[in-house]
N, C-alpha and C positions, 0 to 999 in steps of 0.2 A: 268592313273594313272599321277599325277603332285606334284612336291615337291613345296610348299610354307611355308615362313618364319612367315606366320600369324596363322600357326598352331603350335602348343607346345606337344598334346600330341592323343593319337588312338582312344579318350575316341566316337569319332561319328561311329566304325565301331564294340563297343560293343552293342551299343543302336541299329544297323541293321547290319544283317550279307547279306544278300539279293539286289545285286542291278542287275536294270535292265535297257538297253538303251531303248531307242524308237523305236518302230516299222518303217518299212520303209512304203510307201504310196501303196496303187494297179495303174495299170497304166488306160489309159483312154483313149477312142477314138481319131483319127486323129493320133493314132501313138505318143500317149506322154508318155515319161517313168515316172513311180512313184517319188518321189521323195524319197532318201537317207532317212532315219533314222538319228536322232541327236546325234551327240556321246557324252557319258554319260563320263564325268570324274570328277574322285574321289580325291580331294586333299588331300594330307599328309604331318606332318610335315617334314623337312629337315632331313637328316639320313636314313631315311627307307628302309627297303629292303623288297623288294616284292619275296616271297617264292612259291613253288610248293607244291604239298602236299608230295612228298618225300624230302622236304628240299631244293632242288635244286634253285639256285639264279635266279630268272625270269629277276631283274633288280634291280639296288644300285642308290634308288636315293639321292643322296649326296650332290648334288648342288641346290640352290635356282632354280627354274625355269625346273629343269630335266623332263621328261615328257617320258613315255614311254606307246607302246601299248601294254594292256596284253589280252585281246579278240576282236577279228574283228566281224561286223555282217557278217551277210550272204549274198552269191550274189543274188539280182534279177531274176528270171525267165524272160524267151522271153514271147514276147505275142504273140497271135494266128496269126498276120501278118508274122509272123516267117519262119509258117508250110505251106504256098500259095503255091502252085505247080499247075501246066499245069491240071493234075487233078480232082486238090481239089483248088476249087476258095474261099472259104470262110470257113476252118478249125476250129474245135468247140471244140477245145482245146489248153490250154497252157502251160507255164514250172508254177509251181508253183517256188517261192524264197525259196535257200536254208538256214536254219536256223543257227541263228547265234552262234558263241564259247560257249561254259560254262566251267567255271574249276573252282574249290575252290583252292585260295592263302588264305596266312598267313603273315600279315605285321609284321615287327620286327622292332621296333625301336630303333636304336642308336642313342644318340644324340653329336652334333656335337659343343664342345666346345674349346675354347685358351686354358683354364687348368683347369684341374682334381685336386679335393680334395679329396684324398685318405688316407684309416686309417683304425684302426679297429674301435667297437661301440665305444659311447660318448667319443671319445675324441674331442669333441669342432666342427667336421665341420659344422654342422645346423650353429652354433653362428658363426663360421667365416665369410662363405658365408654371415649370414643377417649381419655381420659388416662392409663386402668389399663392400657388395652392397644392392639394395634397396628389394632384395625378403627377403621372409620370410616363412622359412620353418620350419617345426613343431621341436621344441628342448624338449628335454625329457632325464632321466637318467634313461636308460633303452635299452637294445637291440634293433638293426634296429628299432628305432625312426624313420628314413627313410626307408621307402620302396620304394619311387621310387626315382628315380634321380633328381635335383631339380635344377636351371640355374638361372643366376644371370649375372648383366653389372657393370665391375667394371670399374670408370671412373678412369682415371692417367695422367701423362704429357703428354703422347705416344697417349692419346685416349682413346677410348673405346675397350673393350674386354668383351669375356662372359669367367663366371667362373661355372665349373659344380661340384657339389656337387656329389661324388658315394657313395653310398650309404656300412654303415661299411662292413668291410673282417672281418672272422674268418679264424681259421686254419685249412687250405683245402680248401678253397674258389675256389682255381684254379681245385679243382677235384669235385665242385658241393657242398662242404659243406655249410651250412647254406643257404644264397641266393649267394654263389658266382659266380656262373656262369650269373646269370640274371645281378649281379651288374660287375664284372670285362669287363663283352663286352661294358658298355656303355664307359668304359676307353681308349677304343682301338681309339676314333676319337678325339682325346686332342692332344695337340701338346706341352704343357708341363705338370707333374704330380708335385703337391706337395704332400708328405708324410705330415700327420699330427701327432703327438703323443701328449700324453698325460703326461706332466712332470712330474707329481705328483704320478705318479706309482710307484712301487718298481725296476722296468729295463725298463724305456724307451726304450734303445737302442736295447734289445730285440725287443722288440713289431716293434719297427721299422725294423731290419731284417727279420722281421715273415711277415711282410707285402708286401716288396720288393722281398722277396723268394715266395711268394705267387702271384703275378704280373708277375716275370719271369717264373714261371711253366706254368702260363696262355697263358704268350705273351712274348719269348725272344724281339722281335722287339720293344713290347710295353716296356719293359724293359729299353732299350737300349735311350730310350728319354731323352732329358733336365728335369732333374729334382730339386725341393727345398724340402729341411729337414725344417717343422714347426713346432717345441716345445709349445704345448700350456698350457693353466694355467698360465702363468707367476706371476698370481694376486695372487698364492697360497705358501705357504713356501717353501714347496718342492721343488717347481720348479725352484724356486730363488738358492736353495742351489744346485741343478742341473746345474745351469748356473754359478755359480760361479767356480766350479771344473772341466766344462768340458774344453776340450780342442779341441772340434772338429771345425773344418774351415766349416764354410759355411751354418751353423747351427742358424737357426734366431726363437729367445725366444721369443715370442710375449703372448697378453692374448686378447681373443676377447671378455672379457667380458667389461674392460676397455678401450682396443683399443691400448693398449703399444704394439710398435714393428710391428703395421701392417703396416704404412707409408712406413718402410725400406722391409717389403714383399713385400708389392704393386708394389716398383720401381722394386728387385730384378725378381719379375714375368714380369714387363716389357723388363727388360734387359734379361731375359732367350727368351720369344716370338721373340725377335729380330733377336737372331739367332737360333731360332728353324726351321725345313724341315716344309714345307709347306703339309698339309694335303694330303694325299693321293687320286691319280687319281681314281674317282670309276669305280670299277670295268665292264666293258663292258658286257650289257646282254648275254645268251648264245642264240643264233638264230636257232633255231631249222626247218629246210625247210623238209614238208611232202611231198614229190615227188611221185607217184601213180607209181610202178612197171609195165613195158609194158606186164608183163605175171602173174598179182599174181592172178588171177581168179580160185579157188578153190570149191571143191562140199564135202561135208560129209554126211553121213548116221549117222542119229539118229536114237531115239526111235521110235518116232514121224514122222520122214517122211525126208528129205534133207534139209541141208543149205547151199546155195550156199554164197560167200564173195571172196571180190575182189574189189578191191578202184571204177573201172569206172562201174561196175554193181551196186554196192550200190548208186554210186553218179544216176545214171539212175533212181533208183526208187525215188530218195527223187526230182526229178525234174520231176517226170511225176504225173499228174494229174488224178489220177486211181477212178475219177468220171465220166471221160468223155470216151463216147466209141471210139472215133477218137483215142484220145492220148493212150487208150489202144492196140489200133492196133499198131501205131508205135512203141508203148513199147515192143508188142511181136516181131515187126522185127528184132528192134536193139539187142534186145535178142540172136536174131536168129545168127546176125549177129555177137555179141560179142565170139559167140562158149556154151552159155549157155545151150541151150536144146542137144546141141552135148555130154558137160559133163556129163550133167545130165542122158543121154541114156548109157554112159558110166558107169557111176555108177551104176545101174541098177533100175532107175526111172520106174513108170509103170503107167498108167491111174489111176487117181485118187487120187495118192499118193499127201502130204503135203510136200511144196515146199516153205520153208522162204529163205527170201533175203531182207536186211535190215531190220529188223523188222518188215516185212511185209509178210504174209502168201495168197501163191494161190495153188491153185490144180491146177495140175499138166493134162493136156491135150494132145495128141501128136499131 
């Protein structure tokens, strides 16, 4: 996996769900080793989390160029020259290569932006984003006009910065109401929040408190970040009357439609960003090492016969060419050295019983 700024969504992985790297090549005469298969690099947008089937974090690709290996190719087998001995000068068998890793992962994209616009539905966040940047999100007077976060780049006296519109929050969003969790998680990667409210509603300040409360319940750390308050729809009489009687400090009255108050809001964003903490470093992926136990050999009696498990014996089966008589002879000798035959006899195996090792079935012969 590799994080890139060239992608903004995960649509490629909706179209294709299964990916497979190239296989390696076979060896050749003259002690020539087969070449390795080429790496398959899947590019994802910056901010993508890679999760396992239980939802555990494999990698957090939060920085441009971040890379992680999520599945490794299998090791190649040894050619027949490795099995020469004083008694067998030209062995007729070789080890097959091991299969590579196969796993199912979930990609979870959390957008990374400098400023996040947060507020209830229909307060004008999409219009504000369009006015401050070149982004063109959907605009409509109905709940959940915006179902996916939108990004735009704003130009300011201090340079360019990225603004994200976080889709509308409803009461109970922190508990997952509406599309709460889906929306709020995108705010986690922003450095500064701008709470946007509709100044023409009967009680804009209560709407503001509701949104701040939902953010705090979702993530107390997120609620402690620097924030601004933007009261939108100054082009309406109700909002103009609210500004005249308001005594609140630090509130920006704006109109995303006419542009009034937007230069001052943009300057306030720049000032807030200058003192905002840097984004959190990506979490280090958990590394799990699976080391074979010294004595994990086990034999269990089943209705159909006996099942043998253990890392070493299963590795032996996967590395054995069962089509070759010479390879089978060597396999039998190694089973004996590993104590498999002794363990089977102790479990009561009899001549002709079925024995399964690593998904391969054999007929037991003493």
